[in-house]
C-alpha positions as CSV (number, residue, x, y, z in Angstrom):
1,M,8.5,-17.3,12.4
2,V,10.1,-19.9,10.2
3,A,13.3,-17.9,10.0
4,A,13.6,-17.9,13.7
5,G,13.3,-21.7,13.7
6,V,16.1,-22.0,11.1
7,Q,18.4,-19.7,13.1
8,F,17.7,-21.7,16.2
9,G,18.5,-24.9,14.3
10,W,21.8,-23.6,13.1
11,A,22.7,-22.3,16.5
12,L,22.0,-25.6,18.0
13,Q,24.0,-27.5,15.4
14,L,27.0,-25.1,16.0
15,S,26.8,-25.5,19.7
16,L,26.8,-29.3,19.4
17,L,29.7,-29.2,16.9
18,T,32.0,-27.0,18.9
19,P,33.3,-29.6,21.3
20,Y,34.2,-31.9,18.4
21,I,36.1,-29.1,16.6
22,Q,38.1,-28.5,19.8
23,V,38.6,-32.1,20.9
24,L,39.1,-34.2,17.8
25,P,42.4,-32.7,16.7
26,C,43.9,-33.5,20.2
27,V,42.5,-37.1,20.0
28,R,43.8,-37.5,16.5
29,I,47.3,-36.5,17.7
30,W,47.2,-38.8,20.7
31,S,45.9,-41.7,18.6
32,D,48.6,-41.2,16.0
33,K,51.2,-41.5,18.7
34,C,49.6,-44.5,20.3
35,S,51.4,-47.8,20.1
36,S,48.8,-50.2,21.7
37,K,48.7,-53.8,20.8
38,Y,45.1,-53.2,19.8
39,G,46.1,-50.7,17.2
40,R,46.1,-46.9,17.1
41,R,42.4,-46.1,16.9
42,Q,40.6,-49.0,18.7
43,P,41.4,-47.9,22.3
44,F,40.2,-44.4,21.6
45,I,37.0,-45.7,20.0
46,L,36.3,-48.0,23.0
47,A,37.0,-45.2,25.5
48,G,34.8,-42.8,23.7
49,S,32.0,-45.3,23.4
50,L,32.1,-46.1,27.1
51,M,32.1,-42.4,28.0
52,I,29.1,-41.7,25.8
53,S,27.3,-44.7,27.3
54,V,27.9,-43.4,30.8
55,A,26.8,-39.9,29.8
56,V,23.6,-41.1,28.2
57,T,22.8,-43.2,31.2
58,I,23.4,-40.2,33.6
59,I,21.2,-38.0,31.4
60,G,18.4,-40.6,31.5
61,F,18.5,-40.8,35.2
62,S,19.3,-37.1,35.8
63,A,15.9,-36.5,37.7
64,D,16.5,-39.4,40.0
65,I,20.1,-38.5,40.6
66,G,19.1,-35.0,41.4
67,Y,16.5,-36.3,43.9
68,L,19.1,-38.5,45.5
69,L,21.5,-35.6,45.8
70,G,19.0,-33.4,47.6
71,D,16.5,-31.8,45.3
72,A,13.4,-30.6,47.1
73,D,10.4,-33.0,47.2
74,E,8.1,-30.3,45.6
75,D,10.4,-30.1,42.6
76,H,10.4,-33.9,42.0
77,R,7.1,-35.5,41.0
78,N,7.7,-39.2,41.0
79,F,10.8,-41.3,41.6
80,K,10.9,-43.1,38.2
81,G,14.3,-44.8,37.8
82,T,14.4,-47.9,40.1
C-alpha cells in the first residue's frame, strides 16, 4: 500500500512539472530578447504572477462559476462565493 502512494506521489510531481519543462525554455528565450525599460525579467515575472493570481481565483470560485454557467441545481449544494 505504501509503494502505491509513493508511485502516485511521483506521478503527481511529474505531471505538475511537465508544463514547466515545456514552457520555461520558451519564456527564457523571450525574456533574453526583451528590451523593456523595466529590465529583461521583471515584465515576465509580473505577467506570470498576475496569471497565477487569476488562475487561483478561478479555481477557488470554480463551483460558483459552474453554477452561473448552467450546472444543474442538484449538482450544486450551496452558492458559497458572494
